[in-house]
C-alpha positions in Angstrom: 73.2 109.7 109.2 75.0 106.4 108.5 78.2 107.5 110.1 76.6 108.4 113.4 74.5 105.3 113.5 77.6 103.1 112.9 79.5 104.9 115.7 76.6 104.3 118.1 76.4 100.6 117.2 80.2 100.2 117.7 79.9 101.9 121.1 77.1 99.5 122.1 79.2 96.6 120.8 76.7 95.8 118.1 79.5 95.0 115.7 77.6 92.6 113.5 74.6 94.9 113.2 76.9 97.8 112.3 78.7 95.7 109.7 75.4 94.6 108.1 74.1 98.2 108.1 77.3 99.4 106.3 76.9 96.8 103.6 73.2 97.5 103.2 73.7 101.3 102.8 77.0 101.5 100.9 76.9 103.1 97.5 79.9 102.0 95.5 80.0 105.0 93.3 80.3 107.5 96.2 83.8 108.0 97.6 82.2 109.2 101.0 81.0 105.6 101.6 84.6 104.3 101.1 85.8 106.8 103.7 83.1 105.7 106.1 83.9 102.1 105.6 87.7 102.7 106.1 87.0 104.6 109.3 84.5 101.9 110.5 87.1 99.1 110.2 89.9 101.3 111.6 87.8 101.9 114.7 87.1 98.2 115.0 90.8 97.5 114.9 91.4 100.0 117.6 88.7 98.5 119.9 89.6 94.9 119.4 
C-alpha cells in the first residue's frame, strides 16, 4: 500500500524517494490520493 510505503520511507529519512514515489503513483481523479499527499507533506512539516 502506498501510504504504508511512504510512512516507512519517511521514518528512514528517504524523503526524496518518498516524494518521487508519491508523484509516480498519484491518481489525480481519486480523492484518496489527495488525502495521502496532504498527510505526507503534513508529516514532513512535523519532522522538519
